[in-house]
N, C-alpha and C positions, 0 to 999 in steps of 0.2 A: 478815710483821711484819718480817723481815730487811729485804725488798726495800722496805718504807716508810721503814726506819731509812737506809737508804742512800741513797734518794731527799732524804731531807729533809736529811740530812749535807752532800748534793752542791750544794742549795739553799742552805743555810746558809753554806757558803763559799764561795758565789757561783760554783760550777762547773755554770754553766746550760746548755751542751751537753753534757755528761755526763748531767747530769739527764735532758734531752730524751730523748737516745738511749736510756736505760734505759725512759722511758714509751712510749715508741714502738716499742718493742720488744712492750709488751703488747696483749692484747686490749681493746678499749673497755670493756667489761665488768669488766676486771680493775681498767682505771684508776680507774674508777667506783668501785668498793670500796677503792680506796685512799685516793682523796679524801674517802670518807667516813669513814674512819678519821682524817683530819687535822681540826685546828681551822678555823675559815673563813679566816683568814690564811694560814695554808699551804697551804690548798686551792686559793685564788685565785692564789698566785705558781706554784703545780705547773701549775694550769690554763692560766695565761698561755704557758706553755712549748709546749702542743702547737700543731700546725698548724690552720687555719682546720677543714677539714674533720674531722680527728680530734677536735677539740675539740666540733663539734656531735654526734657520734657518741656520746662520752662522756657528754656533758649530759643526752641522752635515756636514758641509763643512769642516771643519780642518781636518787635516791629525792625526792618532792617539796620535803621542808623543805630538803634540800642545794642542791636548785636555788635554793630562795628563798634561802639565803644567799649565792650566787654571784651572783644576780644584783643585790643590794643591794650587792656590791664591784664588779663590774664596771662600765666605763664606757659611756655611750651608744654610743660605735663598736664597741666590744667586743662589746658584746650584739646589736646590730644585726648583725655579722658571723657570729655563731651563729645568729640567728634566718635567716639566708638560707642557710646550709648544710642546716638541719634539715629533715626531710621534714615533710607539712603535719600527717601524723596524730599524729606526734610532738609537733608543736606545739602541737596541741588537746588532745590527753591532758595535756600539760603546764599548760595554763592553766586546766583545769576543776580542778586541784588549788592553782592560787596563790590569794593572798589579791587583792581586787579592786583595790587601789592597785595591785599589781605586774601585774596583767593589763593595767591602763590604760597604764602604762608601756611594755608590749611593744607594744600593738595601735597607740601612738602612733608607735613607732620603726619598725615594719613599714610597707612601702612599701603604696600604696593597693589593688593586685591580691591582695597577700597578705592584707592585712585584709579584703578582701572575702569571699575564700576562706576566711579564718577563720569567718567570722561566720555563712556558707551552711554551713559543716560542723557548726557549734555549733548550729545550728537544729534539726539530727534528733534525734530520741527517742534517749534512753540505752538501750544495751543493742540498738539496732538495726544493722543493715550501713552504715547512713549515717554512723554517729558513730563504727565503728571504722575504715573505709574510708580510702585515701589517694588524692590527684587525682594523683600525680606516675605517670604512666604513659607506655607508648610505644602509640601508634597507628599503624597504617598504612593504606593504602589498595589495594583487591584490583587496582587498574590498575598498582601498582607493580610492578617486578622485584627480585630479590632483591638486585642489586647499588645498586638505590634504597633498601632497605630497610636494607642494611648503612650506606650514608652516613647515613641519615637517625638511625639509632640512634647513628651518632658523633657526628652535630650535637648530638643533645639527651640521650643517654645519661647523662652526667655528673649531671644533675639529677633524674634519674628513681629511686625506690626500688628498683626491679629491672628489669632489661633481658631476664631468660631467656623470659619470656613475652609476646609481643607480640599486640595485638587490633586488628582490621580493622574499620573504620567507614566509612560513606558520609560524604558531604557535609553531614548534620545528625547526624552522630554515632550513628547508630545502628548497634547492636552487628551485624556481619556474620560474622566468624568470629575463630578465634585460631590462632595459629602460633608456635612455639617457634624460639627461636634454633639450637639444636640441627638442625632442619628446614630452617633456610636455610644452613645450613653445610654441610648433606648434597645440595644441589643447586646446579645452576650459574647462574651470574650472571643470564643471560637468563629463568631461570625466571619466571614470572608467579606472585605471591601467591594471586591467585584459584585458582590449579590446586594450589596445596600448603596451603594452609588448611582448618581442620577447621569445617564450617558449623555453625551452631546451638550455638554453646559451651554448656557448663551454666553459668549466671548467677543471680544474685540481685537482689531487689529492695532500695531503699534503706530501707524499714520491715519486712524479714524480721529477726528474731527471730536474736541472735547466736549463742545455743547451736545452733539449728537449722544454721547456717552452719558451725561448728565442726564437728559431725557430717558436715557435707559434705566437709570436708577430711580426716576420717578415712576416711570412705568410700572416697573417690577419690585418696587419696595426692597431692592438689593440692600444688602451691607458692601459687599466686594464683588467685583467685577473681572474674569482672569483678561489677561492681555496675551495676546500671541503673535509670533512673527508669520512671513508668508507660507511656512511648512507647517503651521498650526503648533509651532514649538511653544511652550510656557515661558515666557520672557519676564513676568511681574503680574501684579494684580493693582488695581485702582480702588481704594477705598472711601467709604461714604464721605469721609471729612473732607477728602480732595474732591468730591463731586459736589459738595455744599460751597465749597470755594468758586468752583466753576461758575454753579449757579448764579452767587453773587456776582462776580466777575460780569458774566454774560448780562446779567439784569443790569447792573451798573452801566454798561458798553451801550445796551439799546436807550436806555435812560438820556445818557449824553447824547447819541444820536438823535432821538426825539427832540432834544432841545437844540439842535444845528449846534452840536460840538463836537468836535474829531476826538473819539475816545483815545483816553490813557491808561497807563497802569499804575500811577501813585495816587496816594490819598491826595486830599485837597491840600493840606497844611505841608504837605512835602512837596507839592508842585511850584517851581518858582514863577513868577508874575511874568515871565517872557514864554515860558511853556504855557501857561492859561491863555496868553496872547496868540500864540501860535495855533492852539488848536480851535480858538471863537472866531477868529478873524476871518477865515477861508468863507465858513457860511454866511457870517454878516455881509462880506463883497458882495457875495451871488444874491443874498436875500435884497440888499438896499438896491442892487442893480434893478433886479426883477421888479421891483417897487416901482422905479420911474414908470414903468409901463401904466401904472394905474393914474400917475399923474398924468399922462398923455391921455388917458380917457376922459379925465377931468376937463382938462385943458379944451379938448375937441368938442366938449358940450358945455364952454363957456356962455356963449347966445342964450342956450335954453335954461341954463340957471339963471342968466340974469333976468330971464321974464318971470321966473317963479324963484326968487331967492330964498326963500323957506326951505327949499328943498336940500339946501347945502346943509343946513342942522340936524339932517336925519341921514348923512353918510357914514359917519363914525357907527352910528349903531348898527346899520345896515352891514356894516364892512366886519364889525365886530361879532355881531351876531352869526354871521357867516362862518365866521373863521372859526367860532367856538365850535358850531355845530358839526363843521367838517372835522376838526380835531377830536371830538367825542367818537365819532364814527371810526377815524383811523387809529386812534389809540386801541380802541377796543378790537379792531381787526388785527392789530400787529400784535396785541397780546395773545390773539385764538391761534395765528400763525406761529409765534414762538412755542406753543405749548402744542403743536401738533394740533390744535382742535379743527382748524380752517385749513383747506387746500385750493389749489386754484380752480379744481373741477367743481368747486362749492359757490363760485363767483356770482352764480346766477340765484343761486339761495340767498347769500348775502345781500345782493342788490333789492330782492324781494323785501327781503324782512326790513332792510333799513328804507327802503320806498314806503312803507307802512309805517314805521316810527318817525321819518321825515314830516310824513302828513299829519300825524297826530301831533309833533311838537310844532309845526309850522302854524296850524291852526289855532293852537292854543296861543302861541305868542301872538298872532297878527289879532285874535280878538281881544287879548289884552291890552295890546298896542293902540286898536283902534279907539276902544273904550277911553284910554288916557289921551291920545289926539284929540277926540272931540271933547272931552269933558276938562279936561286941565289945559290942554295948549290951545284949545279952541280955533282948531283949522277947518278951513270948507271942508265937507265931506269928499270931495273929487283929490283934494291933496292927501287926506288922511287915508284914502281907499287906494291910492298911487302907491304909499309908502307900506300899507298893510299888504296888496298884493305882491310888492317888491321881496319883502319879508318872507313869506310863502314860497316864492320861486327860490330866492336865496338859499334858504334853510333845505328846501329838496334837493336843489343842486350839490351844496357843500355837503349833504350827507353820501349822496350817490360819489361824488369826486371823492371823499374821504374813505371811503370801502373799498373802492374799487384800484385805486392808485399802489396801495400796500401789496396786493393779490397780484397787480402787474407786475411792480418791481421784482417781486419774489417769482416769477415765472422767467422773466428775464436775466435772472441770474444777480440783482442788486440786493442790497438789505433792506427790507421792508421798513425798518426803523426811521430811513432817511425820509421816506416819505408820510414824515408825521406832521405836527403840528406848524413849523415854522412854513413849509415848503407848500402844503395844503393852502394854508392862510392867504398867502401870497397869489394863488390861482383863483382861489373863493373871492378875494378882493375884488379882482378883475373881472370876474364872472356878475357879480353883485352889481357893480357900477353901469355894466354894459346893460343887465335887466332892469334898473332903476331907471335908466335915461330912456329904454325902450318902452315901458309901461307909462311913464310920463308923456312920451311923445304920443303914445295913442289916446290915453284917457284926458289929459290938458292941453292936446293939441298946441304944443308948442314947438 
C-alpha cells in the first residue's frame, strides 16, 4: 500500500521519470497487482510509463476485467505495441476471457500472420495440449554447429518465450531431438548438434489432456515439453508456468467436486450469485433426496427407539463419526489417484491397509467413548456396549467404503473426486443406522 501511494503521488505531481523507476524495479506480477488496486484512469497512466516489453509482461499478469479496462482506454497504436510483444499463448488466453467486441478489435489490430496463428490455436479443444501451448520456440537443425546454434539463438531469441531448451527438427519440422543451452555452453563451437542432442525426446500430441501433461512436468522435472501433431511435426511447446496453472486449475476442480460443487472457471469474486447457485444446487438436491432414506430407516425403527429413547441421542455422533472416517479414507485415496500413486490394481492393498487403520481408529474411539458413557453419561453397560460396538462397525465400514468407491469410479470412467465427502457421508449414514439398530436388537432385545 505504501508503494502504491508513493507511485500515485509521483504520477499526480507529474514526476513521471521517478514513478517509472519505481515501477521498473518491481516484478511484472507485482506491478500488475498494483495496477489492479488503482482505478482505471490511474492504472492506464501508470501503465503508459512502462517500457514496451515490460508492459506486455505486466499485461499478461492482469485479471481479465483489468485487461478489458486498459484495452478500452488505450489507443490502437498502444494496444498494437503490446500485442506485438506478448507471447502467443498469453494472447490466446486473454482472448478467451474478453467480450466479443474487444476480441474483434484486437484481431483487427493484429498483423495477418499473428491473426492466423491466433485462429489456429483457438481451434484446439479446451484443456488439451494444443490449447495451452505457445508457438514461440527455438528450433535448430542437426547439421548446425554450436557456433551456428548460438548465432541463431541471438538472432531470434528475443521473440521466444524461452531459449533454455532448443528442439532439433528436419526440413519438414519433424521433431528429431532436444538440446539445452547448458549443453551448448559446455562444448566447443565446432561440435555438431547431431552429436550432442538427445534423440527421441519426450513429447505430447496436440489432443493430449492437460492434466496428464502437468503430471509429466511433475514426474520428470521438466521446464518445457514439445507438442507435436499426428505426423510428429513440432507445432509448439508447453512451458512450466503453463503447467503450474494447469495443476492449480485441476486441484481447484477436484476440491470443488469433493465439496459437491460443479467446477467453474472463474474466481469466486468474479462469479455471480446465479452462477454459484447453478453450480451448487444439483448436488444439494441429489444429496437431500438421498438423505430421505436415512429418515426412512429411523422411521421404520420408531418402536424400538421408543423402548430405549436414550439411543436417539447418540445417532448424530455415530453418523458424524462414520462420515468423517469415510471422508478421511476417500480424500487420501483420491489424492493418491490424482498423483498416479494408486491404480485400480492396488485396490486389495488399499483395502487391507484401510482395514488395519480402521480397526485401530475404531477401537481407540470405542474405548474412549465407553469410558465417557459410563463415567459421565452414566448409561447402563448394555446400552454403552451397543453404542461402542456400533461405532467400531461404522468406522470399519466407512473406511472400506471411502477407499473403494473412488477406485471403482475411476475404473468405470467417472471422476474419483465425485465420490468424496458428501456422497460417501450419505451412504455411511444409512449403514451406521442399520448397524446401530441391528446391534441394539441383538444386545438389548428390543
